[in-house]
C-alpha positions as CSV (number, residue, x, y, z in Angstrom):
1,X,-13.1,11.1,7.0
2,X,-11.4,11.6,10.4
3,X,-7.5,11.7,10.2
4,X,-5.7,9.4,12.5
5,X,-2.6,11.1,14.1
6,X,-0.5,9.3,16.6
7,X,3.1,9.7,18.0
8,X,5.9,7.5,16.7
9,X,6.0,5.8,20.0
10,X,2.2,5.0,19.9
11,X,2.7,3.5,16.4
12,X,5.8,1.5,17.5
13,X,3.9,0.1,20.4
14,X,0.9,-1.0,18.2
15,X,2.7,-2.4,15.2
16,X,5.1,-5.2,14.7
17,X,8.8,-4.2,14.1
18,X,8.4,-5.0,10.3
19,X,5.1,-3.2,9.9
20,X,6.4,-0.2,11.8
21,X,9.5,-0.1,9.6
22,X,7.7,-0.2,6.4
23,X,4.7,1.9,7.2
24,X,6.1,4.5,9.5
25,X,9.7,4.6,8.2
26,X,9.2,4.2,4.5
27,X,10.8,0.8,4.4
28,X,10.4,-1.8,1.7
29,X,9.7,-5.5,2.0
30,X,11.8,-7.9,0.0
31,X,10.4,-8.7,-3.4
32,X,8.4,-12.0,-3.9
33,X,8.3,-12.2,0.3
34,X,5.0,-10.7,0.9
35,X,1.8,-12.8,1.7
36,X,-0.4,-10.9,-0.7
37,X,1.8,-11.0,-3.8
38,X,0.2,-14.1,-5.1
39,X,-3.2,-13.7,-3.2
40,X,-6.0,-14.4,-5.6
41,X,-8.9,-14.0,-3.1
42,X,-11.9,-11.8,-3.8
43,X,-12.2,-8.9,-1.4
44,X,-10.8,-5.6,-0.3
45,X,-7.2,-4.6,0.7
46,X,-7.1,-2.2,3.7
47,X,-4.4,-0.4,5.5
48,X,-2.9,-2.5,8.2
49,X,-2.5,0.6,10.5
50,X,-6.0,2.0,10.3
51,X,-8.4,-0.3,8.2
52,X,-8.9,2.4,5.6
53,X,-10.0,0.7,2.2
54,X,-7.3,1.0,-0.3
55,X,-7.7,-1.4,-3.2
56,X,-10.2,-3.9,-4.6
57,X,-9.1,-7.3,-5.5
58,X,-10.8,-6.6,-8.9
59,X,-8.0,-4.1,-9.7
60,X,-5.1,-6.5,-8.6
61,X,-2.8,-7.8,-11.4
62,X,0.5,-9.8,-11.7
63,X,3.1,-7.3,-12.6
64,X,6.0,-9.6,-12.1
65,X,7.8,-7.3,-9.8
66,X,7.4,-9.3,-6.7
67,X,5.0,-6.9,-4.8
68,X,1.1,-6.8,-5.0
69,X,0.2,-4.6,-7.9
70,X,-3.1,-2.7,-8.6
71,X,-4.3,-0.4,-11.4
72,X,-6.9,1.6,-9.4
73,X,-7.2,2.9,-5.8
74,X,-10.5,2.0,-4.1
75,X,-11.8,5.5,-3.8
76,X,-10.9,9.2,-3.5
77,X,-10.5,8.6,0.4
78,X,-7.9,5.8,-0.1
79,X,-4.6,7.4,-0.8
80,X,-2.5,10.5,-1.1
81,X,0.6,11.1,-3.2
82,X,4.0,12.5,-2.2
83,X,7.0,13.2,-4.6
84,X,9.8,10.9,-3.7
85,X,13.2,11.9,-5.1
86,X,15.3,9.4,-2.8
87,X,18.0,7.2,-4.2
88,X,18.6,9.5,-7.2
89,X,15.1,8.4,-8.6
90,X,12.0,10.5,-9.3
91,X,9.0,8.4,-8.1
92,X,5.7,9.0,-6.6
93,X,5.1,7.7,-3.0
94,X,1.5,6.3,-2.1
95,X,0.4,6.8,1.5
96,X,-2.9,6.1,3.3
97,X,-5.1,9.1,3.3
98,X,-6.3,8.4,6.8
99,X,-3.2,7.7,8.7
100,X,-0.2,8.5,6.4
101,X,1.1,5.1,6.3
102,X,3.7,4.4,3.7
103,X,2.3,1.8,1.2
104,X,4.5,1.7,-1.7
105,X,4.9,3.8,-5.0
106,X,2.7,4.4,-8.2
107,X,4.1,4.1,-11.6
108,X,2.8,4.9,-15.1
109,X,3.5,1.4,-16.6
110,X,0.4,-0.4,-15.6
111,X,-2.5,-2.0,-17.6
112,X,-5.6,-0.5,-19.1
113,X,-8.0,1.3,-18.1
114,X,-5.7,3.5,-16.0
115,X,-2.3,2.8,-17.2
116,X,-1.2,2.9,-13.5
117,X,0.7,0.4,-11.5
118,X,0.4,0.8,-7.7
119,X,3.2,-1.2,-6.4
120,X,2.4,-1.9,-2.6
121,X,4.2,-3.6,0.2
122,X,2.1,-6.7,1.5
123,X,3.1,-5.7,5.1
124,X,1.3,-2.4,4.8
125,X,-2.0,-4.3,3.7
126,X,-4.6,-6.5,5.3
127,X,-7.2,-8.4,3.2
128,X,-11.0,-8.6,3.9
129,X,-12.2,-11.5,1.9
130,X,-15.8,-11.3,0.7
131,X,-17.9,-14.2,1.9
């Protein structure tokens, strides 16, 4: 996979202000506000910045947190992990492996079979519905 590297100015020119704030500045959308929180379509969730495949709808579940949640990444090429100790919390940030976009965080309180809960900002996602 070829890594996508752009300057902050290039990203700012390509993305809406909200998408830029979340994906490039590690922002967080308000809970229950995202367009994919209650999406029940069948398909693949991709990175809004680069189109990299991140999650399958088959692994999406209702966590009740207000953000789309998944228990498994799409593939080994989907995401990377970064230790996040901001706000006096110890968390694991999830970023797109192809373009380093901030997606959200992963927690160890998800359902079987993985026990993971990838808590992802809707604004960092695009959805490709299966036809």
